[in-house]
C-alpha positions in Angstrom: -44.9 -30.8 21.7 -47.7 -32.7 20.1 -48.8 -32.3 16.6 -52.2 -33.1 15.3 -52.7 -35.5 12.6 -53.5 -32.6 10.3 -50.3 -30.9 11.3 -48.3 -34.0 10.6 -49.7 -34.2 7.1 -48.8 -30.6 6.4 -45.2 -31.1 7.6 -44.8 -34.3 5.6 -46.2 -32.6 2.5 -44.1 -29.5 2.9 -40.8 -31.3 3.2 -40.9 -33.2 -0.1 -42.1 -30.0 -1.9 -39.1 -28.0 -0.5 -36.8 -30.9 -1.5 -38.3 -30.9 -5.0 -37.9 -27.1 -5.3 -34.3 -27.3 -4.1 -33.5 -30.1 -6.5 -34.9 -28.1 -9.4 -32.9 -25.0 -8.4 -29.7 -27.0 -8.1 -30.3 -28.4 -11.6 -31.1 -25.0 -13.0 -27.9 -23.5 -11.6 -25.9 -26.5 -12.9 -27.3 -25.9 -16.4 -26.4 -22.2 -16.3 -22.9 -23.0 -15.2 -22.6 -25.5 -18.1 -24.0 -22.9 -20.5 -21.5 -20.4 -19.2 -18.7 -22.8 -19.8 -19.8 -23.5 -23.4 -20.7 -19.9 -24.2 -17.9 -17.9 -22.5 -17.4 -15.8 -25.7 -21.1 -14.6 -25.3 -20.4 -13.1 -21.8 -20.9 -9.3 -21.7 -18.1 -7.8 -19.7 -18.0 -4.4 -18.0 -15.3 -3.0 -15.7 -15.2 -0.3 -13.0 -12.1 1.8 -13.3 -10.7 4.0 -10.6 -12.1 7.6 -10.7 -14.9 6.8 -13.1 -18.5 6.7 -12.1 -19.9 4.7 -15.1 -18.8 1.2 -16.0 -16.9 0.6 -19.2 -17.8 -2.2 -21.6 -14.9 -4.4 -22.6 -15.0 -5.4 -26.3 -12.5 -7.5 -28.3 -10.4 -8.1 -25.2 -9.4 -4.4 -24.9 -9.1 -4.0 -21.2 -8.3 -0.7 -19.4 -5.0 -0.5 -17.6 -6.6 -0.2 -14.1 -9.6 -2.1 -12.9 -11.5 -2.2 -9.6 -14.2 -4.6 -10.5 -15.2 -6.8 -13.4 -18.9 -7.6 -14.1 -19.9 -10.6 -16.3 -23.4 -10.9 -17.7 -24.8 -13.9 -19.5 -28.0 -14.1 -21.5 -29.7 -17.3 -22.4 -30.6 -18.2 -26.0 -33.8 -16.1 -25.8 -31.9 -13.0 -24.7 -32.8 -13.0 -21.1 -30.2 -12.3 -18.5 -29.7 -15.4 -16.4 -26.4 -14.7 -14.7 -24.5 -11.7 -13.3 -21.1 -11.9 -11.6 -19.2 -9.2 -9.7 -15.5 -9.8 -9.4 -13.3 -7.4 -7.4 -9.8 -7.1 -8.9 -6.8 -8.2 -6.9 -3.8 -6.2 -8.1 -1.4 -8.5 -6.2 -3.1 -11.6 -7.4 -2.9 -13.3 -4.0 -6.7 -13.5 -3.6 -9.8 -13.8 -5.8 -13.5 -13.1 -4.9 -16.6 -13.8 -7.0 -20.2 -12.9 -6.3 -22.6 -14.6 -8.6 -26.3 -14.1 -9.0 -28.5 -16.6 -10.9 -31.9 -15.4 -12.3 -35.0 -17.2 -13.4 -37.1 -16.3 -16.5 -38.9 -13.6 -14.5 -35.7 -12.1 -13.3 -35.9 -13.3 -9.7 -32.7 -14.5 -7.9 -32.9 -18.2 -7.3 -29.2 -18.7 -6.3 -26.3 -16.7 -5.0 -22.7 -18.0 -4.9 -19.8 -16.3 -3.2 -16.3 -17.7 -3.4 -13.1 -16.2 -2.0 -9.8 -17.9 -2.7 -6.5 -17.2 -1.0 -3.2 -18.8 -0.6 -2.8 -21.0 2.4 -0.9 -23.9 3.9 -3.4 -26.5 2.7 -3.2 -29.2 0.0 -2.6 -27.4 -3.3 -1.8 -24.1 -1.6 -5.2 -22.6 -2.2 -8.0 -22.2 0.3 -11.6 -21.4 -0.9 -14.4 -20.1 1.3 -17.7 -20.7 -0.3 -21.3 -19.6 0.4 -24.1 -20.9 -1.7 -27.7 -19.9 -1.1 -30.9 -21.0 -2.9 -34.1 -19.0 -2.8 -37.7 -19.7 -3.5 -39.9 -17.5 -5.7 -40.5 -15.2 -2.6 -36.7 -14.8 -2.0 -36.9 -16.9 1.1 -33.5 -18.7 1.6 -34.4 -22.4 1.4 -30.9 -23.8 1.5 -27.5 -22.4 2.5 -24.1 -24.1 2.2 -21.0 -22.7 3.8 -17.8 -24.6 3.1 -14.0 -24.5 3.0 -12.3 -26.3 0.3 -8.9 -26.9 -1.2 -8.0 -25.8 -4.8 -9.8 -28.8 -6.2 -13.0 -28.0 -4.2 -12.5 -30.9 -1.9 -13.9 -30.1 1.6 -11.3 -29.5 4.3 -11.4 -28.8 8.0 -9.4 -25.9 9.1 -10.0 -22.9 11.3 -10.9 -20.2 8.8 -10.0 -17.5 11.4 -6.3 -18.4 11.0 -6.4 -17.2 7.4 -6.5 -13.7 5.9 -9.9 -13.7 4.1 -11.0 -10.3 2.9 -14.6 -10.6 4.0 -15.6 -7.5 2.0 -19.2 -6.3 2.4 -21.5 -7.4 -0.4 -25.2 -7.4 -1.3 -27.4 -10.3 -2.4 -30.0 -8.8 -4.7 -33.6 -10.1 -4.8 -33.9 -9.7 -8.6 -32.2 -8.8 -11.8 -33.3 -5.1 -11.8 -32.0 -4.6 -8.2 -28.7 -6.3 -9.1 -28.1 -4.3 -12.3 -29.0 -1.0 -10.4 -26.9 -2.0 -7.4 -23.8 -2.7 -9.6 -24.5 0.3 -11.8 -24.8 -1.8 -15.0 -26.7 -0.1 -17.8 -27.3 -2.3 -20.8 -28.0 -0.8 -24.2 -28.8 -2.9 -27.3 
C-alpha cells in the first residue's frame, strides 16, 4: 500500500494529536482519583436494596441491612458530577467489582474503569482483572487497557480462564445523563 505525501502528513499529524488527547485524559482521570481520595467524605452514596425499585441515599453511615449495589457520586468544587461508581455487593466477601465512569465538564464520559478482584493462588492471594477505556469527545474509544494484576496492581501473567471471575453484564454510558438514568439515580438538592 502506498500513501501519498499528503496522506503521510495527515497520519503524522493525527498520531501526536491522539497521543496528546490521551495524555490529557489520563491526567484528568488521575486528578479525579486524587480528588476522590482527599474528599471521600463528600461522596454521595446511594444503595439498591432487594425488593425496592428506588435507590436509598445513605447518610451519616446509616446503611441498610441488605444491599445489592452501592453507587458513589462525586461532584467537583463547582458542583458538577465528575465521577459515578457502581459497586455490586458481595455478601460472601470473596469478590469485589467496581464500574467507574469519569465525566468532563459537559457531562461526557471520557474514561471507564472496571475492576474485578477475586481470591487466587497468586502473590498476595488476590487477582485483579482490569479494563480501562479512554474516550474522545465523540465517545470513540481511543485507548483500551486490559490487564491482570496482583493485589498490589503489579502485572501478572496467568490464564484468567482458570479463575472464577463473575463477568457480570455491565453498561458503559456515553454521558452523565445516560449513566444516572441507567443506574436509576435521582439527585435532589
